DOGU-265594 format. One record per residue (C-alpha): residue in one letter; x, y, z. Coordinates in pm, 1 decimal, decimal comma. Each point is the difference from the previous one (the first is absolute). Layout:
N
A/X/Y/Z;
...
This chain:
134
M/2765,7/-857,1/108,5;
S/-260,6/-127,8/-195,9;
I/-276,4/-117,8/234,3;
L/113,5/319,1/196,5;
R/-108,2/220,2/-304,1;
I/-352,9/-214,0/-55,9;
V/-143,1/24,0/357,3;
L/103,2/390,0/-36,6;
G/-223,3/3,6/-295,2;
I/-303,5/-154,5/117,4;
V/74,0/193,6/348,7;
I/-2,7/306,6/-174,2;
G/-250,0/-93,9/-256,8;
V/-259,3/-70,2/262,8;
A/103,8/346,8/165,7;
V/-34,1/175,7/-317,6;
G/-358,7/-146,5/-72,2;
I/-138,4/87,1/372,8;
G/152,5/362,4/-41,5;
V/-221,1/42,1/-336,8;
V/-294,9/-190,9/167,8;
M/28,2/253,3/310,8;
V/43,9/290,0/-193,0;
G/-299,7/-106,2/-229,1;
D/-204,4/-31,4/274,8;
A/83,9/322,7/142,0;
L/-90,3/181,6/-333,6;
N/-336,4/-197,9/27,3;
H/-56,6/85,7/300,7;
R/128,0/397,7/-97,3;
F/-285,9/28,4/-295,3;
F/-302,0/-225,1/149,2;
P/28,1/-10,6/360,9;
P/-197,9/-274,1/176,3;
P/-223,9/150,9/240,3;
P/90,7/5,1/403,4;
D/-162,0/-320,7/74,9;
V/176,8/-203,1/-219,3;
Q/316,9/-169,1/205,0;
V/150,7/-325,4/-20,5;
T/-189,9/-42,7/353,6;
N/-320,5/-10,3/-162,1;
P/-57,2/-243,7/-238,0;
E/-347,4/68,5/-51,3;
A/66,2/372,7/-78,3;
I/275,2/-139,7/-284,4;
R/-272,0/-218,3/-155,5;
D/-251,9/238,5/-1,8;
Y/249,3/266,2/-122,4;
M/99,8/-221,7/-292,8;
Q/-297,5/-53,7/-132,5;
T/-86,2/392,9/-28,5;
A/366,6/154,0/-70,0;
P/80,9/142,3/-329,3;
V/63,5/-193,3/-249,4;
L/311,7/193,2/-93,5;
S/135,1/-32,4/356,0;
L/-48,2/-390,2/-42,9;
L/150,0/2,6/-333,8;
G/291,9/178,8/149,4;
L/39,0/-295,9/217,0;
P/112,6/-300,8/-295,1;
V/170,2/223,8/-126,8;
T/229,4/80,2/262,1;
W/53,4/-344,5/58,5;
T/47,4/-79,6/-397,0;
I/301,5/305,1/29,3;
A/147,5/-125,7/287,5;
A/48,7/-398,1/-128,9;
L/121,4/169,7/-283,3;
A/281,7/197,2/169,3;
A/90,4/-276,6/240,6;
S/20,1/-251,2/-248,9;
F/246,7/226,5/-175,7;
A/222,4/115,0/256,9;
A/37,2/-345,6/120,3;
A/78,5/-151,2/-318,8;
K/213,2/271,2/-100,2;
I/200,5/7,5/346,7;
A/43,2/-413,2/10,0;
A/52,3/10,1/-413,5;
R/-241,6/-284,9/25,1;
T/-366,4/2,8/-126,4;
W/-116,8/-294,6/236,8;
A/89,0/255,3/304,3;
G/-236,9/294,2/-142,0;
W/-231,9/-287,4/-14,2;
F/43,1/-69,2/369,0;
A/-36,4/362,4/51,0;
G/-308,6/18,4/-157,5;
G/-144,2/-319,5/137,7;
V/36,5/167,4/355,6;
L/-187,2/311,8/-119,5;
F/-228,1/-229,9/-161,3;
A/-42,1/-187,1/336,2;
A/-69,6/316,3/164,5;
T/-252,8/116,1/-239,5;
G/-188,2/-317,0/53,9;
L/41,3/45,8/397,0;
N/-172,3/360,2/-43,7;
L/-270,0/-136,0/-204,4;
V/-75,0/-225,2/224,9;
M/9,2/181,0/349,6;
I/-209,3/272,9/-133,8;
P/-311,8/-40,7/-224,8;
H/66,0/138,1/-365,9;
P/-269,5/-48,9/-278,0;
L/26,3/-252,9/-217,1;
W/172,6/194,3/-311,3;
M/286,2/111,3/211,4;
L/88,7/-371,7/106,2;
I/-0,4/-105,3/-370,1;
A/222,7/310,3/-140,8;
A/229,5/-91,8/274,5;
I/15,6/-353,7/-47,0;
I/55,4/94,1/-398,7;
A/221,8/298,0/-12,9;
V/226,3/-52,1/369,0;
P/174,8/-335,7/-133,3;
A/-5,2/138,2/-402,2;
A/180,5/350,4/144,3;
A/276,5/-232,4/214,6;
W/10,4/-236,8/-308,1;
F/120,3/297,6/-244,5;
G/203,3/249,2/279,2;
A/220,6/-363,7/45,3;
R/29,9/-39,8/-317,1;
L/89,7/392,4/-63,9;
G/250,0/16,0/285,8;
G/172,3/-394,7/-61,1;
S/291,6/-83,7/-201,2;
A/-45,7/-150,6/-368,9;
Q/183,9/-321,1/153,5;
T/-248,5/-23,3/285,4;
């Protein structure tokens, strides 16, 4: 039963984190819609847009990733009753953030912010959600 709870906690935690990213991205696109030519199939347009996008639009991305890592790690640690399960879920979100940063060119400050804030939020969320003995 315990292993099932741990696995379920991690899976639900990652799902919560992905959901937070989806909501954050939707809100960001709602407030700062990208030009029509910026699509996943047009990497050159994405690169150009990232250089000229409003700073508030770009700031929303690392904030969303940080909140997602916090929520994922908290949910996983709380459900699994293990702090390390939260760290695992937060690590999955950190890996997804890293993949996003590699696949889509971002400004250097976003890379630095993500590398610092996302793991810190995952650690903090897991500590908040985990039990005292773990």
